[in-house]
N, C-alpha and C positions, 0 to 999 in steps of 0.2 A: 504493500500500500504506500509506504514511504521509503524513499532511498535517497540519501545524500552521498555524493562522491566528491571528496576533497573540497568541501565547501568552506570558503573563507569570505568574511565580510569585514570591510574597513570603513570607518567614518573619520574623515579628517585625520588620516594617518594613525588612527587608533584601531587596533585589531579587536573586533567583537567576537568573531568566530574564526578559528584557525585550523584549516585543512581537516574539517570535520567529516567523518564517515559514519553513517547510521543507516540501519534498516529496521523498519517496523512492519511486520506482516499483517495482512488483513485479519481482522477479528481480535487483535491484541488490545489490552488495556495497559497503558503505559503512563507512569508519572515522569515528569521532567522537573528536576529541582536543581538548586544551586543558589549561591548568594546573589544579592542584588547586583545587577550589572554583568552577570555571567553570560548573558546572551539568550536567555529563555524566550523573551518576547520577540527578539529579532528572528530566532529560529522559527517560531510559530508564524510570524508574518511572512516568512519566505514560503511556508507551506500553502498559503492561500494567495501567493503572488502579490502581496502588498509591498514586499521588498525583493530585491534581486541580489544574488551573491556577487561579490567582486570577482571571485573565481569559483570554479567547480560546477557540479550539476545537481539540480533538484528535481526529483521524480516523484509524482503523486499519481496513484491509480494508473500506473503504466504510461504516463505522459511526462515528458520533460518540460516542466512548467517555466523554467527560467528563460526559455527561448520562445515562449508563447507571445504572440502579438496581442494587443489590447482587445481586439474583436473576439479572440478565443477564450478570454477569461470568464465571461458569464457562464459558459458551458462547464468549465472546470469548477466554478464556485457552486454550481448546483449539486456537486458531489461532496461539498464541504460545509459543515455547520460550525460556526464560530461563536463561542460564548465568552463575553468580555467581563472583566471584573466590575466595570462601572455600568453594565447593562446596555448602555447606548440606546435606550428606548426614545422614541419620538414623543415629546411631551404633549404635543397638540393633536395626537392621534390616539384613538381608543386602543384597548388591548387587541381587539380583533383587527383594527386597521394597521396596527404595528406589524402584524404577521402577514396580512394580505398584501400590504405595501411591498414587502420584500419579495414575495412570490411574484407579484406583477412585474417588478424590476427584472426578474429572471425569466420573464416571458410566459408565465402561467396565465391561462385565460381566467377572466373574473370568476366565473362559476366554479371552476376547479380550484382556484385560489381560496374561495370561501369554504368549499367542502373540506379541503386539507386543513385549513386554519381551525375550523370547528372540531375536526377530528382530533387534532393535537391538543386543543384547549380542553376537550373532554378527558383526554388521557391524563392531563396534568391537573384536573380538578378545577379548571378556571372558566368553565362554560358560563357560570353565573356572574363572572366579572368581565365579560366580553365588551360591555359598553363603558367600562370605567377607564379613566385616564390614568397614566402612570403615577401622578402625584397623589392619587387617592388609594394607591396600593401600599401594602407593607413591603418591607425589604424582601421577604421571602416570596411574596407574590410577584414582585418585579423580576426576581431571579427566574422564577418559573416561566414568566412571559419570555424572557430572554432565551430560555431553553426551548420553549415552544417555537419561537421564531427560527432557532437553529435546526429544529427537527422537521419543520413543516414541509420542506422540499426533499425529505427522506434521504439525507446525505449518507454516504458510505464512510465518511470520516468526520469525527467531532474533535475540534480543537478548543480547549478551554484554558484561558489565560488568567490564572489566579482567581478562579470563579467563586471561591469561598471567602475572599479577602474582606468583603463587607457584610458577612453573615455571622450570626452567633453560632455556637457549637451545634445546637439542635438543627438549625436550618442548613448548616454545612453538611451534617450527616444525611439530611434528607436529599440534598443535591447529589451527594456521592452515590446514594442508593439509586437515584434516577439515572445517573450516568452508568452505573453497573447494569441496570436493566436495559438501557440502550445498547450497551456492549453485548449483553446476553442475546439480544435480538439480531446481532450480526455486525453492528457498526464498529469500526476501529476508533478507539478513544485515546487521545493524548492530552493529559492534564498538566499544565505548568503550575507549580506551587512551591513556596518556601516553607510551608507549615509542616513540621515533622509529625504532628499529631494526625494529620490527614494521611501522610505516608504510612503510618503505622496502623491505620484503620482498615485498610484493604490490602490483602496480599497481592501485589502486582509487580511487574517489571518496573524498575526505577533507574532512570538515567540521571547521574549527577554531573552537571555542567560546571566547569570551573576554568576561568581564563580562556574561554572559547573552545574548550575541548571536553570530551566526555572522559571523566576520571573514574567513573564507576558505572557498570551496567549489570544489574542483578536485582535480587530481592532486597527489600529494606527491612531492618537496618543492614548496612554493609558488614 
C-alpha cells in the first residue's frame, strides 16, 4: 500500500527526512511516532501528495505519486482518508454539508454524495446531528465528523495526524476503537502520534522516526 524509496526532504537546507525507506502492506495498522520535528507530519503529507520529496520515490496503492500531475491527484485522494488533529471542519456548513462538500469536490454526484454521507453518519452515531454546525458540537462529536468525512468516499488508506491531541482519554480511546474497526474492515491505517499511552493501548507495528530516519520498526515498547 505504501512504499518509500530513498526519500529525502529538505527545507531551506534543513534535512527533514533523510534517505528514508519504508513499506506498509495493505491491511496493516501502523503507528508513527517520534519527537516533535522528527518529520511525522511531513511524511504523512507526502502520502497524500501535499508535499513532494526532494529526492526519492513515493508509492501509494501501486502508483508513484511524487510524479503525478495536479489533474491526477483527485483520483488518488479518493483512495485516501485524512484525519487532522484540528479537525478542519467548515464552520459555516452543517455536519452533513461538511461531508457532502468533500464528496462533491471528488466528483461524486449529489444523490450519491448524500447517500454515502448519511450512511457514514449513521455508522458513527451522528445521524441526529446532521443539521448542526461544528461550533454546536462537542470535541468528540467534531472528531467523529472528521472521521466520517475521511470515511465517506470509502478510502483504502487512512492517515491520521495526531488525531487524539485535542481529546480527553475516554474520547481518545473511542477514536482508536473506531480506527481499529476501520482497519478490521480492510483499510490500511497509519496513525502519527507522540503519546506513548496510545502506543501502549493497541498492539500494533510502531515506527519510531528520529532525525529523519526510522530508528525502530516493531512492536511497542521497543
